[in-house]
C-alpha positions in Angstrom: -1.8 31.6 82.2 -4.6 32.1 84.7 -3.5 34.5 87.5 -5.8 34.7 90.5 -5.4 37.0 93.4 -6.2 35.7 96.9 -6.0 37.3 100.3 -3.1 39.7 100.8 0.0 38.3 99.2 -1.3 35.0 97.9 -1.4 34.5 94.1 -2.4 31.3 92.3 -1.0 30.6 88.8 -2.4 28.0 86.5 -0.8 27.1 83.2 -1.1 24.0 80.9 -2.9 22.0 83.7 -0.3 22.9 86.3 -1.0 25.0 89.4 1.4 26.9 91.7 0.3 28.9 94.8 2.6 31.5 96.1 2.6 32.8 99.7 -0.6 31.5 101.3 -0.7 33.2 104.6 -3.0 34.3 107.4 -5.2 36.5 105.2 -5.6 33.8 102.5 -8.9 32.1 101.7 -8.2 28.3 102.3 -9.5 27.3 98.9 -6.6 29.1 97.3 -4.4 26.1 97.8 -7.0 23.4 96.8 -5.5 21.3 94.0 -2.2 23.0 94.0 0.7 21.1 92.4 3.2 23.1 94.4 3.4 25.9 96.9 6.1 28.5 96.9 6.9 30.6 100.0 9.0 33.8 99.9 9.7 34.2 103.7 8.5 33.2 107.1 6.2 36.0 108.2 2.7 34.7 109.0 1.0 36.8 106.3 2.9 34.7 103.8 3.2 31.3 105.5 0.7 29.3 107.5 1.3 25.6 108.2 -2.4 24.8 108.2 -2.7 26.0 104.6 0.2 23.8 103.6 -1.5 20.8 105.2 -4.7 21.5 103.2 -3.0 20.5 99.9 -0.8 17.5 99.5 1.7 19.4 97.5 5.5 19.9 97.6 6.7 23.1 99.1 9.6 25.1 97.6 11.2 27.7 99.8 14.4 29.2 101.2 16.3 27.6 104.1 15.0 30.1 106.7 11.4 29.1 106.0 12.4 25.4 105.8 13.9 25.7 109.3 10.7 27.4 110.6 8.6 24.5 109.1 10.8 21.9 110.7 10.1 23.7 114.0 6.5 24.6 113.6 5.2 21.7 111.5 7.6 18.7 111.4 5.0 16.6 109.7 5.4 18.8 106.6 9.2 18.8 106.5 9.5 15.9 104.1 7.5 17.8 101.5 10.0 20.8 101.5 12.6 21.5 98.9 15.1 24.2 99.8 16.0 26.7 97.0 18.4 29.6 97.0 18.9 32.9 95.1 19.8 32.2 91.5 18.4 28.7 91.4 16.0 27.5 88.8 13.5 24.7 89.2 10.4 23.3 87.6 7.5 22.3 89.8 5.2 22.2 86.8 5.9 25.7 85.6 9.5 27.0 85.4 10.7 29.2 88.3 13.8 31.2 89.0 14.7 32.4 92.6 15.4 36.1 93.0 17.0 38.0 95.8 17.8 37.2 99.4 16.6 39.8 101.9 13.3 41.3 103.1 12.9 45.1 102.6 14.3 47.2 105.4 11.7 47.5 108.2 14.0 49.7 110.4 17.8 50.3 110.1 18.3 49.0 113.6 16.4 45.8 113.0 18.0 42.7 111.5 16.7 41.9 108.1 14.8 38.6 107.4 15.7 36.4 104.5 13.3 36.6 101.6 13.5 35.4 98.0 11.0 36.2 95.2 10.1 34.0 92.3 9.9 34.6 88.5 7.4 32.1 87.1 7.5 31.6 83.3 4.6 30.2 81.3 3.0 32.0 78.3 3.5 35.1 80.4 6.2 35.8 83.0 5.1 36.7 86.5 7.4 38.0 89.3 6.3 37.7 92.9 8.9 39.5 95.1 7.4 38.7 98.5 8.4 41.5 100.9 11.2 42.8 98.8 12.0 45.6 96.4 14.7 43.6 94.6 14.1 43.7 90.8 14.0 40.4 88.9 16.9 41.3 86.5 14.8 40.4 83.5 11.8 41.5 81.6 8.5 40.3 83.1 4.9 40.7 82.0 3.3 40.9 85.4 4.8 42.3 88.6 3.0 41.4 91.8 3.7 44.8 93.4 3.4 45.3 97.2 0.8 47.9 97.8 0.8 48.4 101.6 3.2 47.5 104.4 4.8 49.0 107.5 8.0 48.9 105.6 6.7 50.5 102.4 6.2 54.1 101.2 4.0 55.0 98.2 7.0 56.4 96.5 8.8 53.1 96.9 6.0 51.2 95.4 5.8 53.5 92.4 9.6 53.5 91.9 9.8 49.7 92.2 7.0 49.3 89.5 8.8 51.7 87.3 12.2 50.0 87.8 10.8 46.6 87.0 8.9 48.0 84.0 6.3 45.3 83.7 3.3 46.2 81.5 0.9 45.0 84.2 1.4 45.6 87.9 -0.9 43.5 90.1 -1.4 44.9 93.7 -0.5 42.4 96.4 0.2 42.8 100.2 -3.0 44.9 100.4 -4.6 44.1 103.7 -2.7 46.9 105.6 -4.3 50.0 104.1 -8.0 51.1 104.3 -9.9 51.3 101.1 -9.4 55.1 101.2 -5.6 54.8 101.4 -5.7 52.3 98.5 -7.5 54.8 96.4 -4.8 57.3 97.1 -2.1 54.8 96.1 -4.0 53.9 92.9 -4.1 57.6 92.1 -0.3 57.8 92.4 0.3 54.7 90.4 -2.0 55.9 87.6 -0.3 59.2 87.5 3.2 57.8 87.1 2.9 54.4 85.2 0.7 54.9 82.2 3.2 57.2 80.5 5.6 54.3 80.3 2.9 51.9 79.0 2.2 50.4 82.4 -1.0 49.7 84.2 -1.9 49.1 87.8 -4.6 46.6 88.8 -6.0 45.8 92.2 -8.3 42.8 92.3 -10.8 41.5 94.8 -9.9 38.2 96.5 -10.6 35.3 94.2 -10.6 37.4 91.1 -8.6 36.6 87.9 -6.3 39.1 86.2 -7.7 39.9 82.8 
């Protein structure tokens, strides 16, 4: 499987001639969605969902009802391309996918939580993209797309989530919030705690492939 990191939370997966794009949002390079066979969206926040990027590729969109409702409101021209999925569902838009979890991580205890579902994508390797959630996938995965920076995230939570999931490779996503100096600090924390368990932490430039 070819795994390409694009801006912020967007990841492109290519396997056996099929291409899925997850969470193309406001920080995503438009070419990330070119040629996509399907687009998967975890939740409605604009750093994960942008109607103009969905229009760029004539591809079906798989997402939860909360996002589908937003699409019907924001971009009714796209509504016919949307398939609603729910936690626990499995579907196959070219590469098998399982839907995980239901809620966004806590932003503040007094703030209502948004709906968010992550996706486990299984090709010759298994990749888990959690969106803005710290809900584990409930199965072994080879690659965790681990959130690296967010107003709702502490470094200790990122480390503990990576350790709980236990993926051998942890690919940094959600990485447009920190400065490069702050990312270096988080990388130091990850590389202190993960290698002892046989795990690695990788942060890629936009458009780079995971090796």
